[in-house]
N, C-alpha and C positions, 0 to 999 in steps of 0.2 A: 773608390770613386770620389773625386773631389766635390766640394760643395762651394758654390759661389754665393757669398753673403755680403753684399756691398754695404749694408748698414753698420756692420761691425758689432752687432748685438751678441753674436756667439763669442767673439773675442772678449767682450766685456764680461760675459758670464764666466768664461774661462779664467780671466784675470781675478775676478772677485772670488771664485772658488779657490784658486791658488793662494790668495791672500789668507783666506780662512784656514786652509790646510796648513800653511806655514805657521800661522798663529797657534795652531793646535799641535805643532811640532811633527807634522807628517812630512814625508819626503814628497816633493812634487816633480813633475816631468820637467826635464831641462831642455828638451828639444823644442824648436819653435812650434807654435800652435798651427795645426793644419786641419781644418774641419773636413771630415770625410765620412763615408760609409764603407765598412768592410763588407765586401760582397762574397769573399771566399778566402779560405786559408788552405795552403798546401803544406804537407808534412815535410817534403824535401824540395829544394830549389829546382825550378824547371830548367831544362837544358835550353840553349838559345833558340832552337827550332820550335820547341813547345811554347816558349815565351812569345815568339813572333806569331805563332798560330793563335794564341790566346788574345794577343793585342789586336790582331786582325778581326777576330770574332767580336770583341767588344766594340771596336770601331764600327763594324758593319751594323751592329745593333743600335748604335748611337746616331747614325746618319739620319737626318731629318727629325731627330728628337730634340726639340727645344721647348722650354716652358718658361713662362714668366709668372706662373702661378705661385702665389705665396702660401706657405703652410704655417698655421699658427702652432707655436710651441707652447704647451700649457704646463709642462713639468720637466724636471730633471730627475733622472733615475741614476742612483749611485749603485753600480754593479760590481760584483766580485766575480772574476773569471779564474777558473782553475783548469789547467790543461791536464788531460789524462789520456790513456791509450784509446779510449772510446770517443775522444773528442773533448771539446771544451764544455765545462759545466758552468752555467751562469746563475748567480744568486742575487736577487734584489736586496740590497742592504737598506736603502732609503729612497723614498720618493718625495721630492720637494716641489710643491705646486707654485707656479709663478702667479704673481698678482697681475691683474689686467690694468 
């Protein structure tokens, strides 16, 4: 699910994080930044009919759903994800508090 963030603050955090990661010689993401929430993962690609059904379901749930509500982001969590047969395992590596 995409996130609309007109102020560009998430983009600035992303760029600052990438600068620091590069400085520490970590490999960084090469794809363009796209703020989003992952709602679900599927193990195998959906066939076209299932994709259309899922899209219709999501659109029906979004109708009439709009918000101008702002959410305060107080920290950044650096997570490690490991995929296994039982699903993804997530481990918090570091929490960085933002200054107000």
